[in-house]
PyMOL commands that place a pseudoatom at each C-alpha (Angstrom):
pseudoatom trace, name=CA, resn=MET, resi=1, chain=A, elem=C, hetatm=0, pos=[192.621, 33.466, 124.433]
pseudoatom trace, name=CA, resn=ASP, resi=2, chain=A, elem=C, hetatm=0, pos=[189.183, 33.086, 122.818]
pseudoatom trace, name=CA, resn=PHE, resi=3, chain=A, elem=C, hetatm=0, pos=[188.593, 29.463, 121.646]
pseudoatom trace, name=CA, resn=SER, resi=4, chain=A, elem=C, hetatm=0, pos=[184.944, 29.673, 120.430]
pseudoatom trace, name=CA, resn=LYS, resi=5, chain=A, elem=C, hetatm=0, pos=[185.579, 30.058, 117.222]
pseudoatom trace, name=CA, resn=ILE, resi=6, chain=A, elem=C, hetatm=0, pos=[187.907, 26.421, 117.246]
pseudoatom trace, name=CA, resn=GLN, resi=7, chain=A, elem=C, hetatm=0, pos=[185.005, 24.862, 119.435]
pseudoatom trace, name=CA, resn=GLN, resi=8, chain=A, elem=C, hetatm=0, pos=[182.467, 26.073, 116.776]
pseudoatom trace, name=CA, resn=ALA, resi=9, chain=A, elem=C, hetatm=0, pos=[184.890, 24.571, 114.196]
pseudoatom trace, name=CA, resn=LEU, resi=10, chain=A, elem=C, hetatm=0, pos=[184.910, 21.354, 115.963]
pseudoatom trace, name=CA, resn=ILE, resi=11, chain=A, elem=C, hetatm=0, pos=[181.498, 20.965, 116.529]
pseudoatom trace, name=CA, resn=SER, resi=12, chain=A, elem=C, hetatm=0, pos=[180.680, 22.070, 113.124]
pseudoatom trace, name=CA, resn=LEU, resi=13, chain=A, elem=C, hetatm=0, pos=[182.564, 18.644, 111.626]
pseudoatom trace, name=CA, resn=PRO, resi=14, chain=A, elem=C, hetatm=0, pos=[180.791, 16.289, 110.881]
pseudoatom trace, name=CA, resn=ASP, resi=15, chain=A, elem=C, hetatm=0, pos=[181.159, 12.770, 112.556]
pseudoatom trace, name=CA, resn=ASN, resi=16, chain=A, elem=C, hetatm=0, pos=[182.355, 11.230, 109.541]
pseudoatom trace, name=CA, resn=ALA, resi=17, chain=A, elem=C, hetatm=0, pos=[185.053, 14.171, 108.628]
pseudoatom trace, name=CA, resn=ASP, resi=18, chain=A, elem=C, hetatm=0, pos=[188.194, 13.302, 106.755]
pseudoatom trace, name=CA, resn=GLU, resi=19, chain=A, elem=C, hetatm=0, pos=[191.700, 14.375, 106.430]
pseudoatom trace, name=CA, resn=PRO, resi=20, chain=A, elem=C, hetatm=0, pos=[191.187, 16.879, 104.010]
pseudoatom trace, name=CA, resn=LYS, resi=21, chain=A, elem=C, hetatm=0, pos=[187.464, 18.541, 106.316]
pseudoatom trace, name=CA, resn=VAL, resi=22, chain=A, elem=C, hetatm=0, pos=[189.443, 18.130, 109.465]
pseudoatom trace, name=CA, resn=CYS, resi=23, chain=A, elem=C, hetatm=0, pos=[192.253, 20.456, 107.569]
pseudoatom trace, name=CA, resn=ASN, resi=24, chain=A, elem=C, hetatm=0, pos=[189.706, 22.851, 106.520]
pseudoatom trace, name=CA, resn=VAL, resi=25, chain=A, elem=C, hetatm=0, pos=[187.893, 23.783, 109.130]
pseudoatom trace, name=CA, resn=PHE, resi=26, chain=A, elem=C, hetatm=0, pos=[189.145, 22.693, 112.490]
pseudoatom trace, name=CA, resn=ILE, resi=27, chain=A, elem=C, hetatm=0, pos=[193.109, 22.957, 111.726]
pseudoatom trace, name=CA, resn=SER, resi=28, chain=A, elem=C, hetatm=0, pos=[193.092, 26.098, 110.300]
pseudoatom trace, name=CA, resn=GLU, resi=29, chain=A, elem=C, hetatm=0, pos=[191.372, 27.341, 112.390]
pseudoatom trace, name=CA, resn=LEU, resi=30, chain=A, elem=C, hetatm=0, pos=[193.780, 26.132, 115.633]
pseudoatom trace, name=CA, resn=LEU, resi=31, chain=A, elem=C, hetatm=0, pos=[197.134, 27.340, 113.576]
pseudoatom trace, name=CA, resn=LYS, resi=32, chain=A, elem=C, hetatm=0, pos=[194.950, 30.623, 113.860]
pseudoatom trace, name=CA, resn=ILE, resi=33, chain=A, elem=C, hetatm=0, pos=[194.067, 30.591, 117.488]
pseudoatom trace, name=CA, resn=LEU, resi=34, chain=A, elem=C, hetatm=0, pos=[197.805, 29.598, 118.131]
pseudoatom trace, name=CA, resn=GLY, resi=35, chain=A, elem=C, hetatm=0, pos=[198.978, 32.744, 116.062]
pseudoatom trace, name=CA, resn=PHE, resi=36, chain=A, elem=C, hetatm=0, pos=[200.676, 31.377, 113.371]
pseudoatom trace, name=CA, resn=ASP, resi=37, chain=A, elem=C, hetatm=0, pos=[199.552, 32.755, 109.718]
pseudoatom trace, name=CA, resn=VAL, resi=38, chain=A, elem=C, hetatm=0, pos=[199.633, 31.158, 106.452]
pseudoatom trace, name=CA, resn=MET, resi=39, chain=A, elem=C, hetatm=0, pos=[203.535, 32.308, 105.903]
pseudoatom trace, name=CA, resn=GLU, resi=40, chain=A, elem=C, hetatm=0, pos=[204.308, 30.217, 108.830]
pseudoatom trace, name=CA, resn=THR, resi=41, chain=A, elem=C, hetatm=0, pos=[202.564, 27.239, 108.365]
pseudoatom trace, name=CA, resn=ILE, resi=42, chain=A, elem=C, hetatm=0, pos=[203.879, 24.040, 105.326]
pseudoatom trace, name=CA, resn=PRO, resi=43, chain=A, elem=C, hetatm=0, pos=[201.791, 21.692, 104.312]
pseudoatom trace, name=CA, resn=GLN, resi=44, chain=A, elem=C, hetatm=0, pos=[203.000, 17.943, 103.184]
pseudoatom trace, name=CA, resn=PHE, resi=45, chain=A, elem=C, hetatm=0, pos=[206.587, 18.812, 104.904]
pseudoatom trace, name=CA, resn=THR, resi=46, chain=A, elem=C, hetatm=0, pos=[209.031, 16.646, 104.265]
pseudoatom trace, name=CA, resn=THR, resi=47, chain=A, elem=C, hetatm=0, pos=[210.500, 15.132, 107.319]
pseudoatom trace, name=CA, resn=GLY, resi=48, chain=A, elem=C, hetatm=0, pos=[213.865, 14.002, 105.942]
pseudoatom trace, name=CA, resn=ASN, resi=49, chain=A, elem=C, hetatm=0, pos=[213.206, 9.755, 107.207]
pseudoatom trace, name=CA, resn=GLY, resi=50, chain=A, elem=C, hetatm=0, pos=[212.439, 8.318, 103.968]
pseudoatom trace, name=CA, resn=GLY, resi=51, chain=A, elem=C, hetatm=0, pos=[209.348, 9.837, 101.840]
pseudoatom trace, name=CA, resn=ASN, resi=52, chain=A, elem=C, hetatm=0, pos=[207.304, 10.698, 105.478]
pseudoatom trace, name=CA, resn=THR, resi=53, chain=A, elem=C, hetatm=0, pos=[205.983, 14.091, 105.178]
pseudoatom trace, name=CA, resn=ALA, resi=54, chain=A, elem=C, hetatm=0, pos=[204.024, 15.838, 108.487]
pseudoatom trace, name=CA, resn=ASP, resi=55, chain=A, elem=C, hetatm=0, pos=[200.800, 17.063, 107.629]
pseudoatom trace, name=CA, resn=TYR, resi=56, chain=A, elem=C, hetatm=0, pos=[201.597, 20.900, 108.916]
pseudoatom trace, name=CA, resn=ALA, resi=57, chain=A, elem=C, hetatm=0, pos=[204.719, 21.974, 110.153]
pseudoatom trace, name=CA, resn=VAL, resi=58, chain=A, elem=C, hetatm=0, pos=[205.025, 25.321, 111.457]
pseudoatom trace, name=CA, resn=ARG, resi=59, chain=A, elem=C, hetatm=0, pos=[207.013, 27.713, 113.088]
pseudoatom trace, name=CA, resn=LYS, resi=60, chain=A, elem=C, hetatm=0, pos=[207.586, 31.516, 113.825]
pseudoatom trace, name=CA, resn=ASN, resi=61, chain=A, elem=C, hetatm=0, pos=[209.266, 33.975, 111.235]
pseudoatom trace, name=CA, resn=SER, resi=62, chain=A, elem=C, hetatm=0, pos=[212.088, 36.030, 112.009]
pseudoatom trace, name=CA, resn=GLU, resi=63, chain=A, elem=C, hetatm=0, pos=[212.870, 38.944, 110.663]
pseudoatom trace, name=CA, resn=ASP, resi=64, chain=A, elem=C, hetatm=0, pos=[215.767, 37.205, 108.174]
pseudoatom trace, name=CA, resn=ASP, resi=65, chain=A, elem=C, hetatm=0, pos=[213.902, 33.521, 108.298]
pseudoatom trace, name=CA, resn=ILE, resi=66, chain=A, elem=C, hetatm=0, pos=[210.487, 33.197, 106.622]
pseudoatom trace, name=CA, resn=PHE, resi=67, chain=A, elem=C, hetatm=0, pos=[209.329, 29.870, 107.281]
pseudoatom trace, name=CA, resn=ILE, resi=68, chain=A, elem=C, hetatm=0, pos=[207.717, 28.960, 103.852]
pseudoatom trace, name=CA, resn=LYS, resi=69, chain=A, elem=C, hetatm=0, pos=[211.299, 29.561, 102.188]
pseudoatom trace, name=CA, resn=THR, resi=70, chain=A, elem=C, hetatm=0, pos=[213.904, 28.171, 104.108]
pseudoatom trace, name=CA, resn=LYS, resi=71, chain=A, elem=C, hetatm=0, pos=[211.931, 25.501, 105.545]
pseudoatom trace, name=CA, resn=SER, resi=72, chain=A, elem=C, hetatm=0, pos=[213.694, 25.089, 108.439]
pseudoatom trace, name=CA, resn=ASN, resi=73, chain=A, elem=C, hetatm=0, pos=[213.594, 24.311, 112.100]
pseudoatom trace, name=CA, resn=PRO, resi=74, chain=A, elem=C, hetatm=0, pos=[210.105, 24.046, 112.519]
pseudoatom trace, name=CA, resn=TYR, resi=75, chain=A, elem=C, hetatm=0, pos=[208.302, 24.208, 115.942]
pseudoatom trace, name=CA, resn=LEU, resi=76, chain=A, elem=C, hetatm=0, pos=[205.209, 22.470, 115.919]
pseudoatom trace, name=CA, resn=LEU, resi=77, chain=A, elem=C, hetatm=0, pos=[204.111, 19.640, 113.742]
pseudoatom trace, name=CA, resn=VAL, resi=78, chain=A, elem=C, hetatm=0, pos=[200.452, 18.487, 113.454]
pseudoatom trace, name=CA, resn=GLU, resi=79, chain=A, elem=C, hetatm=0, pos=[199.189, 15.045, 112.058]
pseudoatom trace, name=CA, resn=VAL, resi=80, chain=A, elem=C, hetatm=0, pos=[195.713, 15.287, 111.108]
pseudoatom trace, name=CA, resn=LYS, resi=81, chain=A, elem=C, hetatm=0, pos=[192.930, 12.992, 111.035]
pseudoatom trace, name=CA, resn=GLY, resi=82, chain=A, elem=C, hetatm=0, pos=[189.915, 11.809, 110.340]
pseudoatom trace, name=CA, resn=ARG, resi=83, chain=A, elem=C, hetatm=0, pos=[186.708, 12.237, 112.928]
pseudoatom trace, name=CA, resn=HIS, resi=84, chain=A, elem=C, hetatm=0, pos=[186.405, 8.467, 112.185]
pseudoatom trace, name=CA, resn=ILE, resi=85, chain=A, elem=C, hetatm=0, pos=[189.798, 7.706, 113.077]
pseudoatom trace, name=CA, resn=ASN, resi=86, chain=A, elem=C, hetatm=0, pos=[189.691, 6.332, 116.976]
pseudoatom trace, name=CA, resn=LEU, resi=87, chain=A, elem=C, hetatm=0, pos=[192.409, 8.237, 118.969]
pseudoatom trace, name=CA, resn=ASN, resi=88, chain=A, elem=C, hetatm=0, pos=[191.352, 6.679, 122.788]
pseudoatom trace, name=CA, resn=PRO, resi=89, chain=A, elem=C, hetatm=0, pos=[194.473, 6.432, 124.377]
pseudoatom trace, name=CA, resn=ASN, resi=90, chain=A, elem=C, hetatm=0, pos=[194.102, 2.754, 124.037]
pseudoatom trace, name=CA, resn=SER, resi=91, chain=A, elem=C, hetatm=0, pos=[193.163, 1.816, 120.948]
pseudoatom trace, name=CA, resn=ALA, resi=92, chain=A, elem=C, hetatm=0, pos=[195.341, 0.566, 118.519]
pseudoatom trace, name=CA, resn=GLN, resi=93, chain=A, elem=C, hetatm=0, pos=[195.046, 3.957, 116.135]
pseudoatom trace, name=CA, resn=TYR, resi=94, chain=A, elem=C, hetatm=0, pos=[196.101, 6.079, 118.653]
pseudoatom trace, name=CA, resn=LYS, resi=95, chain=A, elem=C, hetatm=0, pos=[199.481, 3.965, 119.319]
pseudoatom trace, name=CA, resn=ALA, resi=96, chain=A, elem=C, hetatm=0, pos=[200.115, 4.272, 115.638]
pseudoatom trace, name=CA, resn=THR, resi=97, chain=A, elem=C, hetatm=0, pos=[199.523, 7.613, 115.665]
pseudoatom trace, name=CA, resn=VAL, resi=98, chain=A, elem=C, hetatm=0, pos=[201.506, 8.074, 118.655]
pseudoatom trace, name=CA, resn=ASN, resi=99, chain=A, elem=C, hetatm=0, pos=[204.404, 6.332, 117.025]
pseudoatom trace, name=CA, resn=GLN, resi=100, chain=A, elem=C, hetatm=0, pos=[203.977, 8.443, 113.646]
pseudoatom trace, name=CA, resn=LEU, resi=101, chain=A, elem=C, hetatm=0, pos=[204.174, 11.894, 115.532]
pseudoatom trace, name=CA, resn=LYS, resi=102, chain=A, elem=C, hetatm=0, pos=[207.318, 10.389, 117.616]
pseudoatom trace, name=CA, resn=ASN, resi=103, chain=A, elem=C, hetatm=0, pos=[209.045, 9.477, 114.025]
pseudoatom trace, name=CA, resn=TYR, resi=104, chain=A, elem=C, hetatm=0, pos=[208.343, 12.651, 113.111]
pseudoatom trace, name=CA, resn=LEU, resi=105, chain=A, elem=C, hetatm=0, pos=[209.783, 15.017, 116.020]
pseudoatom trace, name=CA, resn=LEU, resi=106, chain=A, elem=C, hetatm=0, pos=[213.304, 12.436, 115.289]
pseudoatom trace, name=CA, resn=ALA, resi=107, chain=A, elem=C, hetatm=0, pos=[213.582, 12.737, 111.944]
pseudoatom trace, name=CA, resn=PRO, resi=108, chain=A, elem=C, hetatm=0, pos=[216.151, 14.700, 110.926]
pseudoatom trace, name=CA, resn=LYS, resi=109, chain=A, elem=C, hetatm=0, pos=[214.575, 17.651, 109.319]
pseudoatom trace, name=CA, resn=CYS, resi=110, chain=A, elem=C, hetatm=0, pos=[212.703, 17.635, 112.740]
pseudoatom trace, name=CA, resn=LYS, resi=111, chain=A, elem=C, hetatm=0, pos=[214.892, 17.842, 115.727]
pseudoatom trace, name=CA, resn=SER, resi=112, chain=A, elem=C, hetatm=0, pos=[213.582, 21.222, 116.217]
pseudoatom trace, name=CA, resn=ALA, resi=113, chain=A, elem=C, hetatm=0, pos=[209.853, 20.464, 116.888]
pseudoatom trace, name=CA, resn=GLN, resi=114, chain=A, elem=C, hetatm=0, pos=[209.463, 20.891, 120.413]
pseudoatom trace, name=CA, resn=TRP, resi=115, chain=A, elem=C, hetatm=0, pos=[205.362, 19.855, 120.390]
pseudoatom trace, name=CA, resn=GLY, resi=116, chain=A, elem=C, hetatm=0, pos=[203.942, 17.385, 117.799]
pseudoatom trace, name=CA, resn=ILE, resi=117, chain=A, elem=C, hetatm=0, pos=[199.987, 16.955, 117.529]
pseudoatom trace, name=CA, resn=SER, resi=118, chain=A, elem=C, hetatm=0, pos=[197.488, 15.211, 116.279]
pseudoatom trace, name=CA, resn=ARG, resi=119, chain=A, elem=C, hetatm=0, pos=[193.386, 16.273, 115.656]
pseudoatom trace, name=CA, resn=THR, resi=120, chain=A, elem=C, hetatm=0, pos=[192.813, 17.142, 119.502]
pseudoatom trace, name=CA, resn=ARG, resi=121, chain=A, elem=C, hetatm=0, pos=[196.445, 15.053, 121.318]
pseudoatom trace, name=CA, resn=VAL, resi=122, chain=A, elem=C, hetatm=0, pos=[199.416, 16.923, 121.820]
pseudoatom trace, name=CA, resn=LEU, resi=123, chain=A, elem=C, hetatm=0, pos=[203.147, 15.037, 122.173]
pseudoatom trace, name=CA, resn=TYR, resi=124, chain=A, elem=C, hetatm=0, pos=[206.215, 17.123, 123.093]
for i in range(1, 124): cmd.bond("trace and resi %d" % i, "trace and resi %d" % (i + 1))
show_as sticks, trace
zoom trace
């Protein structure tokens, strides 16, 4: 895999990039590099746990199951945070993000998800 585009996307983000900017520049490039296209990506995916939504849910399509149509059985959940959010492992913001992703992964519509990613941290 060529990670140069994702590295460039990360470098190009300003230090104070907010969540929408991170989505537009970094996450879209990350999902492309991981081999997912727009027909396999659902933004603001409802988890089935109250009003909780993951920023993105992603899954490969099969011949008879197009993810953006069925909106079922996500493989990957992505929670986006602005660059100003401290995701160092001992920070309160990191711990809150980990708990947020854990809750998403355990939610009724997300039990099929194998991975949860927040910007540069991966949970599985």
